VOVO-807341 format. One line per 8 residues: number of its first residue (from 1); for each residue x negated, y negated, z negated of N, C-alpha, C. Coordinates in Angstrom, 3 decimals, decimal comma, m for minus. Example, Ala and Ser with C-alpha at 12.3 -4.5 7.8 and 13.67 -1.06 7.14 Angstrom:
// VOVO-807341
1 = m13,190/5,690/m7,800/m12,300/4,500/m7,800/m13,200/3,300/m7,800 ~ m12,850/2,250/m7,080/m13,670/1,060/m7,140/m12,900/m0,030/m7,870
***
This chain:
// VOVO-807341
1 = 89,241/m18,892/m47,918/89,631/m17,773/m46,899/90,085/m16,847/m47,675 ~ 91,295/m16,347/m47,320/92,228/m15,361/m48,250/91,335/m14,010/m47,726 ~ 91,304/m13,129/m48,832/90,603/m11,881/m49,116/91,366/m10,874/m48,207 ~ 92,634/m11,025/m47,678/93,395/m10,042/m46,914/92,744/m10,668/m45,430 ~ 92,511/m11,872/m45,219/92,406/m12,014/m43,931/90,634/m11,761/m43,467 ~ 89,892/m11,809/m44,578/88,525/m11,547/m44,784/88,431/m9,997/m44,379 ~ 89,358/m9,398/m44,866/89,323/m7,885/m44,828/89,828/m7,289/m43,328 ~ 90,792/m8,003/m42,945/91,206/m7,702/m41,566/90,055/m8,123/m40,594
9 = 89,193/m9,063/m40,701/88,253/m9,416/m39,799/87,384/m8,683/m39,884 ~ 86,772/m8,213/m41,022/85,731/m7,320/m41,248/86,093/m5,739/m40,680 ~ 87,223/m5,353/m40,792/87,480/m4,102/m40,410/87,902/m4,270/m38,656 ~ 88,182/m5,514/m38,159/88,452/m5,398/m36,725/86,791/m5,410/m35,970 ~ 86,031/m6,143/m36,927/84,621/m6,339/m36,311/83,812/m5,147/m36,450 ~ 83,972/m4,327/m37,639/83,382/m2,852/m37,762/83,982/m1,936/m36,323 ~ 85,196/m2,203/m36,315/85,556/m1,054/m35,150/85,050/m1,553/m33,875 ~ 84,987/m2,615/m33,488/84,344/m3,356/m32,137/83,002/m2,665/m32,247
17 = 82,215/m2,996/m33,154/80,840/m2,646/m33,140/80,724/m1,036/m33,025 ~ 81,739/m0,410/m33,614/81,329/1,052/m33,193/81,557/1,343/m31,797 ~ 82,302/0,669/m30,873/82,527/0,794/m29,544/81,487/0,122/m28,879 ~ 81,313/m1,046/m29,447/80,225/m2,004/m28,418/78,733/m1,682/m28,968 ~ 78,404/m1,299/m29,804/77,209/m1,467/m30,432/76,637/m2,737/m30,908 ~ 76,544/m3,593/m30,156/76,080/m5,093/m30,382/76,874/m6,135/m29,612 ~ 77,257/m7,020/m30,208/77,960/m8,085/m29,617/77,581/m9,613/m30,274 ~ 77,242/m10,552/m29,451/76,623/m11,875/m30,053/78,089/m12,461/m30,335
25 = 77,699/m13,699/m31,084/78,650/m14,424/m31,830/79,801/m15,042/m31,093 ~ 79,626/m15,674/m29,739/80,269/m16,303/m29,025/81,525/m15,378/m28,511 ~ 81,226/m13,982/m27,874/81,756/m13,063/m27,454/82,744/m12,551/m28,759 ~ 82,240/m12,275/m29,829/82,944/m11,730/m31,140/83,780/m12,937/m31,526 ~ 83,552/m14,112/m31,661/84,582/m14,939/m31,925/85,737/m15,053/m31,095 ~ 85,435/m14,786/m29,751/86,770/m14,868/m28,817/87,604/m13,789/m28,963 ~ 86,584/m12,586/m29,208/87,584/m11,388/m29,422/88,524/m11,362/m30,851 ~ 87,889/m11,921/m31,653/88,563/m12,130/m32,968/89,765/m13,037/m32,850
33 = 89,640/m14,125/m32,126/90,838/m15,086/m31,598/92,115/m13,930/m31,007 ~ 91,551/m13,372/m29,912/92,331/m12,909/m28,954/92,984/m11,688/m29,741 ~ 92,455/m10,900/m30,481/93,049/m9,592/m30,974/93,572/m9,742/m32,546 ~ 92,991/m10,702/m33,124/93,610/m10,790/m34,146/94,525/m12,035/m34,334 ~ 94,386/m12,734/m33,533/95,152/m14,001/m33,564/94,931/m15,086/m34,413 ~ 93,384/m15,041/m34,942/92,981/m15,828/m35,739/92,037/m17,033/m35,162 ~ 92,602/m18,251/m35,266/91,771/m19,512/m34,562/90,714/m20,347/m35,591 ~ 90,029/m19,189/m36,271/89,319/m19,810/m37,583/88,049/m20,568/m36,911
41 = 87,510/m21,385/m37,778/86,303/m22,226/m37,341/85,305/m21,182/m37,270 ~ 84,220/m21,720/m36,557/83,131/m20,771/m36,212/82,175/m20,535/m37,692 ~ 82,280/m21,739/m38,611/81,370/m21,394/m39,773/82,300/m20,468/m40,851 ~ 83,716/m20,677/m40,655/84,446/m19,497/m41,428/84,260/m18,141/m41,090 ~ 83,928/m17,873/m39,778/83,816/m16,275/m39,330/82,298/m16,105/m39,483 ~ 81,403/m17,119/m39,603/80,148/m16,470/m39,652/79,903/m16,334/m41,234 ~ 80,665/m16,974/m42,122/80,619/m16,608/m43,588/81,270/m15,398/m43,744 ~ 82,276/m14,843/m42,993/82,767/m13,507/m43,235/81,971/m12,434/m42,710
49 = 81,385/m12,826/m41,581/80,340/m11,906/m40,862/78,953/m11,572/m41,987 ~ 78,633/m12,689/m42,534/77,532/m12,365/m43,503/77,971/m11,767/m44,650 ~ 79,043/m11,807/m45,018/79,770/m11,009/m46,119/79,582/m9,315/m45,620 ~ 79,832/m9,369/m44,250/80,032/m7,915/m43,696/78,657/m7,347/m43,551 ~ 77,754/m8,106/m43,518/76,274/m7,852/m43,573/75,752/m7,642/m44,896 ~ 76,093/m8,407/m45,524/75,886/m8,311/m47,173/76,306/m7,160/m47,772 ~ 77,285/m6,460/m47,246/77,998/m5,261/m47,836/77,371/m4,053/m47,226 ~ 77,034/m4,130/m45,915/76,159/m2,986/m45,568/77,033/m2,535/m44,331
57 = 77,985/m3,050/m43,894/79,082/m2,546/m43,022/78,414/m2,494/m41,670 ~ 77,503/m3,520/m41,227/77,014/m3,878/m39,951/75,813/m4,719/m40,229 ~ 74,794/m5,067/m39,398/73,822/m5,914/m39,123/73,958/m7,040/m38,352 ~ 73,034/m7,976/m38,478/72,715/m8,952/m37,625/71,042/m9,181/m37,159 ~ 70,925/m9,816/m36,020/69,673/m10,532/m35,557/69,797/m11,393/m34,907 ~ 69,443/m12,502/m35,211/69,876/m13,754/m34,294/71,049/m14,111/m34,349 ~ 71,942/m14,192/m33,356/73,195/m14,593/m33,235/74,045/m13,423/m32,854 ~ 73,527/m12,174/m32,894/73,978/m11,005/m32,613/74,563/m10,147/m33,799
65 = 75,560/m9,547/m33,750/75,903/m8,456/m34,797/75,694/m7,040/m34,130 ~ 75,257/m6,055/m34,969/75,205/m4,603/m34,514/75,802/m3,532/m35,282 ~ 76,241/m2,540/m35,044/76,472/m1,193/m35,439/75,251/m0,907/m36,285 ~ 75,380/0,220/m37,524/74,285/0,312/m38,120/73,515/1,607/m37,488 ~ 74,110/2,134/m36,481/73,699/3,498/m35,613/72,996/3,025/m34,770 ~ 72,870/1,597/m34,212/72,049/1,206/m33,002/70,635/1,130/m33,356 ~ 69,692/1,944/m32,556/68,433/2,109/m32,692/67,936/0,944/m32,137 ~ 68,185/0,352/m31,109/67,410/m0,606/m30,609/68,393/m1,492/m29,762
73 = 68,502/m2,615/m30,870/69,592/m3,839/m30,020/69,335/m4,440/m28,953 ~ 67,856/m4,828/m28,647/67,462/m5,097/m27,107/67,722/m4,354/m25,889 ~ 67,711/m3,074/m26,181/68,002/m2,135/m25,154/69,712/m2,444/m24,808 ~ 70,247/m1,984/m26,066/71,750/m2,158/m25,742/72,362/m3,405/m24,868 ~ 71,706/m4,511/m25,760/72,136/m5,976/m24,692/71,581/m6,074/m23,432 ~ 70,441/m5,713/m23,105/69,912/m5,436/m21,702/70,922/m4,491/m20,811 ~ 71,317/m3,446/m21,421/72,207/m2,468/m20,471/73,636/m3,384/m20,268 ~ 74,150/m3,842/m21,368/75,133/m4,693/m21,163/75,420/m5,812/m20,322
81 = 74,021/m6,612/m20,449/73,556/m7,472/m19,253/74,083/m7,171/m17,924 ~ 73,241/m5,944/m17,607/73,448/m5,219/m16,375/74,596/m5,159/m15,609 ~ 75,777/m5,184/m16,830/77,066/m4,723/m16,344/77,944/m5,806/m16,752 ~ 77,689/m7,094/m16,120/78,408/m8,383/m16,242/79,904/m8,108/m15,859 ~ 79,784/m7,409/m14,706/81,127/m7,349/m13,975/82,210/m6,602/m15,013 ~ 81,905/m5,694/m16,074/82,650/m5,050/m16,738/82,783/m5,763/m18,219 ~ 84,170/m5,906/m18,392/84,536/m6,560/m19,652/84,603/m5,612/m20,886 ~ 84,513/m6,137/m22,192/84,765/m5,259/m23,196/86,072/m4,407/m22,978
89 = 85,676/m3,258/m23,599/86,872/m2,338/m23,639/87,925/m2,753/m24,700 ~ 89,138/m2,751/m24,646/89,927/m3,299/m25,702/89,921/m2,223/m26,832 ~ 89,722/m2,834/m27,912/89,762/m2,160/m29,191/91,023/m2,394/m29,870 ~ 91,897/m1,488/m30,277/93,240/m1,835/m31,103/92,960/m2,203/m32,439 ~ 93,667/m2,668/m33,304/93,885/m2,901/m34,529/93,616/m1,439/m35,430 ~ 94,595/m0,430/m34,667/94,625/0,908/m35,183/93,099/1,715/m35,027 ~ 92,657/1,613/m33,987/91,243/1,931/m33,810/90,412/1,536/m34,795 ~ 90,248/0,437/m34,891/89,249/m0,581/m35,824/89,715/0,150/m37,190
97 = 91,036/0,347/m37,587/91,197/0,886/m38,962/90,863/2,441/m39,241 ~ 90,782/3,134/m38,016/90,317/4,411/m38,025/88,684/4,430/m38,423 ~ 87,859/3,654/m37,579/86,816/3,437/m37,866/86,317/2,957/m39,294 ~ 87,052/2,011/m39,825/87,114/1,480/m41,242/87,113/2,608/m42,440 ~ 88,200/3,540/m42,094/88,650/4,657/m42,915/87,524/5,835/m42,396 ~ 86,749/5,913/m41,645/85,859/7,095/m41,273/86,740/8,133/m40,658 ~ 87,875/7,649/m39,921/88,786/8,826/m39,081/88,127/8,959/m37,684 ~ 86,827/9,373/m37,508/86,699/9,075/m36,266/86,911/10,298/m35,310
105 = 87,636/11,133/m35,819/88,057/12,415/m35,101/89,450/11,979/m34,531 ~ 89,938/10,964/m35,063/91,313/10,671/m34,339/91,093/9,827/m33,241 ~ 89,955/9,188/m33,163/89,326/8,569/m31,851/89,246/9,281/m30,411 ~ 88,821/10,720/m30,878/88,469/11,483/m29,736/89,453/11,899/m28,639 ~ 88,846/11,720/m27,583/89,501/11,826/m26,260/89,474/13,537/m26,072 ~ 90,148/13,807/m25,080/90,242/15,467/m24,819/89,184/16,121/m24,841 ~ 88,106/15,395/m24,077/86,977/16,027/m23,985/85,852/16,336/m25,101 ~ 86,329/15,129/m25,954/85,492/15,173/m26,953/86,246/16,467/m27,949
113 = 87,426/16,587/m28,121/88,255/17,605/m28,631/87,763/18,884/m28,324 ~ 87,462/19,118/m27,134/87,216/20,501/m26,406/85,976/20,540/m26,803 ~ 84,848/19,595/m27,027/83,439/19,958/m27,226/83,655/20,260/m28,849 ~ 84,341/19,668/m29,540/84,499/19,941/m30,977/84,877/21,539/m31,230 ~ 85,979/22,004/m30,462/86,380/23,193/m30,509/85,298/24,224/m30,305 ~ 84,585/23,885/m29,034/83,754/24,634/m28,943/82,738/25,141/m29,934 ~ 82,046/23,925/m30,623/81,383/23,688/m31,480/81,726/24,358/m32,849 ~ 82,869/24,225/m33,170/83,524/24,956/m34,440/83,357/26,715/m34,187
121 = 83,567/26,973/m33,120/83,315/28,495/m32,640/81,804/28,904/m32,892 ~ 80,881/28,052/m32,419/79,680/28,512/m32,419/79,077/28,044/m33,999 ~ 79,896/27,451/m34,768/79,734/27,063/m36,382/80,306/28,303/m37,091 ~ 80,845/29,270/m36,482/81,341/30,216/m37,132/82,920/29,902/m37,864 ~ 83,346/28,931/m37,378/84,629/28,311/m37,953/84,470/27,069/m38,862 ~ 83,209/26,475/m39,166/82,650/25,566/m39,957/83,047/24,303/m39,217 ~ 84,459/23,682/m39,376/84,873/22,526/m38,908/84,031/21,387/m39,159 ~ 83,914/21,411/m40,490/82,901/20,291/m41,102/81,620/19,957/m40,587
129 = 81,082/21,188/m40,233/79,779/21,158/m39,748/79,736/20,829/m38,335 ~ 80,745/21,325/m37,491/80,942/20,987/m35,807/81,268/19,509/m35,996 ~ 82,164/18,501/m36,813/82,364/17,432/m36,596/81,184/16,599/m36,910 ~ 80,269/17,075/m37,980/79,163/16,222/m38,220/78,187/16,367/m37,016 ~ 78,059/17,642/m36,634/77,051/17,684/m35,343/77,482/16,875/m34,122 ~ 79,059/16,913/m33,809/79,496/15,765/m32,645/79,203/14,533/m32,958 ~ 79,558/13,902/m33,985/79,252/12,693/m34,543/77,529/12,396/m34,123 ~ 76,894/13,312/m34,786/75,740/12,927/m34,470/75,198/12,765/m33,030
137 = 75,533/13,841/m32,111/75,238/13,758/m30,892/75,660/12,601/m30,189 ~ 76,799/12,306/m30,454/77,524/11,158/m30,039/76,603/9,877/m30,024 ~ 76,171/9,765/m31,204/75,368/8,476/m31,767/74,067/8,845/m30,976 ~ 73,472/10,018/m30,710/72,120/9,983/m30,137/72,475/9,657/m28,395 ~ 73,602/10,069/m27,946/74,089/9,736/m26,555/74,144/8,307/m26,544 ~ 74,636/7,616/m27,368/75,100/6,143/m27,131/73,464/5,276/m27,529 ~ 72,642/6,028/m28,152/71,319/5,452/m28,233/70,331/6,190/m27,220 ~ 70,943/6,429/m26,071/70,115/6,541/m24,761/69,564/7,997/m24,516
145 = 70,028/8,958/m25,421/69,390/10,184/m25,354/70,321/10,769/m24,133 ~ 69,321/11,641/m23,165/69,646/11,945/m21,910/70,325/13,080/m22,017 ~ 71,337/13,651/m21,248/72,287/14,918/m21,267/71,209/16,160/m21,398 ~ 70,422/16,387/m20,526/69,233/17,406/m20,758/68,692/17,434/m21,902 ~ 68,073/16,238/m22,609/67,660/16,237/m23,930/68,624/16,785/m24,850 ~ 69,735/16,202/m24,825/70,472/16,577/m25,581/71,265/18,223/m25,808 ~ 71,149/18,887/m24,531/71,500/20,075/m24,248/70,547/21,008/m25,077 ~ 69,114/20,598/m24,739/67,933/21,390/m25,682/68,092/21,391/m26,965
153 = 68,593/20,365/m27,394/68,672/20,165/m28,917/69,882/21,122/m29,428 ~ 70,859/20,968/m28,618/72,172/21,877/m29,176/71,616/23,327/m29,027 ~ 71,106/23,687/m27,706/70,712/24,920/m27,776/69,899/25,634/m28,741 ~ 68,698/24,684/m29,085/67,818/24,721/m30,377/68,621/24,943/m31,629 ~ 69,523/23,749/m31,945/70,129/23,792/m33,189/71,075/24,815/m33,538 ~ 71,776/25,130/m32,489/72,769/26,378/m32,763/72,227/27,842/m32,462 ~ 70,991/27,900/m31,954/70,383/29,057/m31,823/70,859/29,957/m30,575 ~ 71,307/29,055/m29,625/71,579/30,190/m28,401/70,509/30,255/m27,559
161 = 70,534/31,670/m27,113/69,449/32,128/m26,180/69,779/32,940/m25,122 ~ 71,059/33,351/m24,984/71,498/33,996/m23,768/71,585/32,995/m22,639 ~ 71,483/33,474/m21,557/71,291/32,520/m20,329/72,778/31,920/m20,179 ~ 73,664/32,684/m20,525/75,305/32,270/m20,100/75,452/31,309/m21,116 ~ 75,037/31,410/m22,504/75,223/30,350/m23,481/74,505/29,019/m23,223 ~ 73,341/28,973/m22,543/72,511/27,869/m22,549/73,151/27,304/m21,230 ~ 73,837/27,992/m20,270/74,332/27,373/m19,287/75,698/26,614/m19,600 ~ 76,387/27,305/m20,331/77,521/26,946/m20,961/77,515/25,752/m21,773
169 = 76,361/25,452/m22,593/75,903/24,569/m23,690/75,818/23,216/m22,362 ~ 74,800/23,533/m21,361/74,530/22,447/m20,596/75,784/21,583/m19,866 ~ 76,607/22,548/m19,481/77,989/22,062/m18,976/78,788/21,335/m19,966 ~ 78,641/21,817/m21,233/79,645/21,206/m22,145/78,998/19,803/m22,577 ~ 77,916/19,676/m22,309/77,020/18,613/m22,902/77,405/17,248/m22,000 ~ 77,173/17,729/m20,489/77,315/16,901/m19,482/78,785/16,573/m19,245 ~ 79,749/17,393/m19,575/81,159/16,955/m19,849/81,269/15,918/m20,814 ~ 80,799/16,278/m22,025/80,796/15,383/m23,128/80,166/13,999/m22,941
177 = 78,916/13,878/m22,124/78,405/12,622/m21,838/79,258/11,810/m20,910 ~ 79,893/12,279/m20,201/80,781/11,448/m19,183/81,806/10,954/m19,776 ~ 82,117/11,225/m21,138/83,350/10,942/m21,941/83,215/10,296/m23,314 ~ 81,881/9,924/m23,426/81,642/9,195/m24,695/81,503/7,812/m24,446 ~ 82,244/6,861/m25,216/82,180/5,573/m25,117/80,720/4,820/m25,406 ~ 80,225/4,292/m24,596/78,928/3,968/m24,620/78,706/2,297/m24,855 ~ 77,753/2,082/m25,679/77,479/0,698/m26,097/76,779/m0,154/m24,596 ~ 76,255/0,350/m23,860/75,757/m0,176/m22,746/76,918/m0,641/m21,847
185 = 78,115/0,142/m22,082/79,181/m0,116/m21,202/80,213/m0,571/m21,695 ~ 79,791/m1,616/m22,966/80,771/m2,043/m23,596/81,953/m1,349/m24,111 ~ 81,849/0,006/m24,346/82,814/0,460/m25,208/83,539/1,670/m23,946 ~ 83,345/1,533/m22,985/83,992/2,303/m21,752/83,120/3,364/m21,943 ~ 83,730/4,468/m21,286/82,994/5,833/m20,970/82,485/5,652/m19,720 ~ 81,422/6,626/m19,345/80,958/6,712/m17,627/82,187/7,208/m17,078 ~ 82,929/8,069/m17,280/84,045/8,606/m16,615/84,933/7,129/m16,242 ~ 85,278/6,314/m17,080/86,103/5,140/m17,208/85,466/4,207/m15,925
193 = 83,967/4,039/m16,011/83,489/3,209/m15,207/83,390/3,786/m13,865 ~ 82,896/4,693/m13,701/82,412/5,439/m12,234/83,558/6,013/m11,850 ~ 84,461/6,696/m12,421/85,474/7,527/m11,762/86,896/6,908/m12,086 ~ 86,775/5,868/m12,735/88,502/5,537/m12,954/89,263/6,451/m13,829 ~ 88,584/7,534/m14,550/89,405/8,078/m15,521/90,083/7,557/m16,490
***
Protein backbone atom coordinates (compact mmCIF):
# COMPACT_ATOMS: atom_id res chain seq x y z
CA UNK A 1 0.00 0.00 0.00
CA UNK A 2 1.36 3.36 -1.00
CA UNK A 3 1.85 5.84 1.83
CA UNK A 4 -0.03 8.55 -0.09
CA UNK A 5 -3.06 6.26 -0.51
CA UNK A 6 -2.90 5.28 3.15
CA UNK A 7 -2.78 8.94 4.12
CA UNK A 8 -5.77 9.77 1.91
CA UNK A 9 -7.82 6.97 3.44
CA UNK A 10 -6.88 7.88 7.02
CA UNK A 11 -7.65 11.55 6.40
CA UNK A 12 -11.03 10.70 4.92
CA UNK A 13 -11.92 8.22 7.66
CA UNK A 14 -10.99 10.77 10.33
CA UNK A 15 -13.23 13.28 8.61
CA UNK A 16 -16.24 11.03 8.38
CA UNK A 17 -15.83 9.93 11.99
CA UNK A 18 -15.88 13.59 13.05
CA UNK A 19 -19.34 13.85 11.46
CA UNK A 20 -20.72 10.33 12.09
CA UNK A 21 -19.12 9.52 15.43
CA UNK A 22 -19.25 5.79 14.79
CA UNK A 23 -19.39 3.71 11.64
CA UNK A 24 -19.09 -0.02 11.16
CA UNK A 25 -16.71 -1.57 8.66
CA UNK A 26 -19.15 -2.51 5.87
CA UNK A 27 -20.57 1.03 5.61
CA UNK A 28 -17.10 2.53 6.00
CA UNK A 29 -15.72 0.39 3.19
CA UNK A 30 -18.59 1.46 0.92
CA UNK A 31 -18.02 5.15 1.67
CA UNK A 32 -14.28 4.84 0.99
CA UNK A 33 -15.10 3.21 -2.36
CA UNK A 34 -17.66 5.89 -3.26
CA UNK A 35 -15.84 8.99 -2.08
CA UNK A 36 -12.19 8.17 -2.66
CA UNK A 37 -12.75 5.88 -5.60
CA UNK A 38 -10.57 3.17 -4.14
CA UNK A 39 -11.80 -0.39 -4.52
CA UNK A 40 -9.20 -1.89 -2.19
CA UNK A 41 -9.65 -5.28 -0.63
CA UNK A 42 -11.25 -5.47 2.80
CA UNK A 43 -8.03 -6.80 4.35
CA UNK A 44 -6.01 -3.86 2.99
CA UNK A 45 -8.54 -1.36 4.32
CA UNK A 46 -8.58 -3.07 7.72
CA UNK A 47 -4.77 -2.81 7.83
CA UNK A 48 -4.96 0.93 7.12
CA UNK A 49 -7.66 1.38 9.76
CA UNK A 50 -5.54 -0.48 12.29
CA UNK A 51 -2.73 1.95 11.52
CA UNK A 52 -5.12 4.82 12.27
CA UNK A 53 -6.11 3.22 15.57
CA UNK A 54 -2.43 2.62 16.45
CA UNK A 55 -1.63 6.27 15.68
CA UNK A 56 -4.44 7.45 17.96
CA UNK A 57 -6.42 9.11 15.16
CA UNK A 58 -9.59 7.21 16.08
CA UNK A 59 -10.51 4.04 17.94
CA UNK A 60 -12.30 0.75 17.32
CA UNK A 61 -14.59 -1.64 19.11
CA UNK A 62 -15.64 -4.86 17.44
CA UNK A 63 -16.21 -4.14 13.75
CA UNK A 64 -16.86 -0.43 14.28
CA UNK A 65 -14.60 2.61 14.27
CA UNK A 66 -15.28 5.75 16.26
CA UNK A 67 -14.15 9.31 16.86
CA UNK A 68 -12.11 9.81 20.03
CA UNK A 69 -14.69 12.26 21.40
CA UNK A 70 -17.48 9.65 21.42
CA UNK A 71 -18.39 8.88 25.03
CA UNK A 72 -20.81 6.00 24.35
CA UNK A 73 -20.41 4.02 21.13
CA UNK A 74 -23.52 1.91 21.78
CA UNK A 75 -25.67 5.01 22.31
CA UNK A 76 -24.51 6.47 18.97
CA UNK A 77 -25.10 3.20 17.13
CA UNK A 78 -28.56 2.83 18.69
CA UNK A 79 -29.44 6.40 17.67
CA UNK A 80 -28.26 5.79 14.12
CA UNK A 81 -30.21 2.51 13.94
CA UNK A 82 -33.44 4.34 14.88
CA UNK A 83 -32.95 6.46 11.76
CA UNK A 84 -32.42 3.86 9.06
CA UNK A 85 -34.27 6.06 6.57
CA UNK A 86 -31.54 8.70 6.86
CA UNK A 87 -28.42 8.10 4.82
CA UNK A 88 -25.01 9.31 5.90
CA UNK A 89 -24.38 12.98 5.23
CA UNK A 90 -21.92 13.29 2.36
CA UNK A 91 -18.50 14.40 3.61
CA UNK A 92 -16.23 15.95 1.02
CA UNK A 93 -12.50 15.33 0.82
CA UNK A 94 -12.04 19.03 1.60
CA UNK A 95 -14.09 18.74 4.81
CA UNK A 96 -12.10 15.67 5.82
CA UNK A 97 -8.89 17.60 5.20
CA UNK A 98 -10.08 20.46 7.42
CA UNK A 99 -10.74 17.95 10.21
CA UNK A 100 -7.30 16.38 9.74
CA UNK A 101 -5.63 19.79 9.87
CA UNK A 102 -7.61 20.90 12.94
CA UNK A 103 -9.32 23.66 10.95
CA UNK A 104 -12.76 22.93 12.38
CA UNK A 105 -13.95 26.57 12.29
CA UNK A 106 -13.86 26.33 8.49
CA UNK A 107 -16.67 23.77 8.79
CA UNK A 108 -18.95 25.98 10.88
CA UNK A 109 -22.32 26.92 9.45
CA UNK A 110 -23.79 30.40 9.92
CA UNK A 111 -25.44 29.48 13.25
CA UNK A 112 -22.18 28.18 14.64
CA UNK A 113 -20.39 31.33 13.48
CA UNK A 114 -23.03 33.48 15.16
CA UNK A 115 -22.65 31.54 18.42
CA UNK A 116 -18.88 31.95 18.15
CA UNK A 117 -19.17 35.72 17.69
CA UNK A 118 -21.47 35.90 20.72
CA UNK A 119 -18.93 33.90 22.76
CA UNK A 120 -16.06 36.15 21.62
CA UNK A 121 -17.98 39.15 22.98
CA UNK A 122 -18.64 37.39 26.29
CA UNK A 123 -14.99 36.29 26.48
CA UNK A 124 -13.78 39.87 26.22
CA UNK A 125 -12.57 39.48 22.65
CA UNK A 126 -10.64 36.26 23.34
CA UNK A 127 -11.35 34.37 20.08
CA UNK A 128 -9.18 31.40 21.04
CA UNK A 129 -11.10 30.81 24.26
CA UNK A 130 -14.40 31.28 22.45
CA UNK A 131 -13.41 28.71 19.80
CA UNK A 132 -12.35 26.19 22.44
CA UNK A 133 -15.61 26.69 24.32
CA UNK A 134 -17.67 26.23 21.17
CA UNK A 135 -15.81 23.05 20.20
CA UNK A 136 -16.33 21.70 23.72
CA UNK A 137 -20.04 22.60 23.70
CA UNK A 138 -20.50 20.92 20.33
CA UNK A 139 -18.78 17.74 21.55
CA UNK A 140 -21.12 17.70 24.53
CA UNK A 141 -24.15 18.17 22.27
CA UNK A 142 -22.99 15.28 20.07
CA UNK A 143 -22.63 13.18 23.24
CA UNK A 144 -26.28 13.79 24.18
CA UNK A 145 -26.13 16.83 26.47
CA UNK A 146 -29.58 18.39 26.31
CA UNK A 147 -29.95 22.09 25.40
CA UNK A 148 -31.20 23.07 28.87
CA UNK A 149 -28.20 21.41 30.54
CA UNK A 150 -25.83 23.11 28.11
CA UNK A 151 -27.50 26.49 28.64
CA UNK A 152 -27.01 26.09 32.38
CA UNK A 153 -23.35 25.24 31.82
CA UNK A 154 -22.85 28.25 29.51
CA UNK A 155 -24.49 30.57 32.04
CA UNK A 156 -22.31 29.24 34.88
CA UNK A 157 -19.09 29.12 32.88
CA UNK A 158 -19.45 32.64 31.52
CA UNK A 159 -20.75 34.11 34.78
CA UNK A 160 -24.03 35.34 33.31
CA UNK A 161 -26.43 36.50 35.99
CA UNK A 162 -28.78 39.10 34.51
CA UNK A 163 -32.11 37.64 33.44
CA UNK A 164 -31.71 39.05 29.93
CA UNK A 165 -28.28 37.42 29.60
CA UNK A 166 -29.64 34.08 30.80
CA UNK A 167 -32.57 34.21 28.35
CA UNK A 168 -30.22 35.17 25.52
CA UNK A 169 -27.87 32.29 26.42
CA UNK A 170 -30.76 29.82 26.39
CA UNK A 171 -31.96 31.08 22.99
CA UNK A 172 -28.43 30.95 21.55
CA UNK A 173 -27.91 27.40 22.80
CA UNK A 174 -31.20 26.19 21.29
CA UNK A 175 -30.29 27.80 17.95
CA UNK A 176 -26.84 26.21 18.08
CA UNK A 177 -28.26 22.80 18.99
CA UNK A 178 -30.47 22.78 15.88
CA UNK A 179 -27.45 23.35 13.64
CA UNK A 180 -24.74 21.06 15.05
CA UNK A 181 -24.08 17.92 12.98
CA UNK A 182 -25.09 15.04 15.25
CA UNK A 183 -23.62 11.56 15.32
CA UNK A 184 -27.03 9.97 15.89
CA UNK A 185 -28.23 11.74 12.73
CA UNK A 186 -25.28 10.39 10.72
CA UNK A 187 -23.68 13.81 10.38
CA UNK A 188 -26.84 15.76 9.60
CA UNK A 189 -28.06 18.60 11.82
CA UNK A 190 -31.51 18.49 13.48
CA UNK A 191 -32.48 21.41 11.20
CA UNK A 192 -31.46 19.39 8.13
CA UNK A 193 -33.56 16.42 9.19
CA UNK A 194 -36.54 18.13 10.79
CA UNK A 195 -36.87 21.34 8.84
CA UNK A 196 -35.07 20.65 5.58
CA UNK A 197 -32.70 23.61 6.16
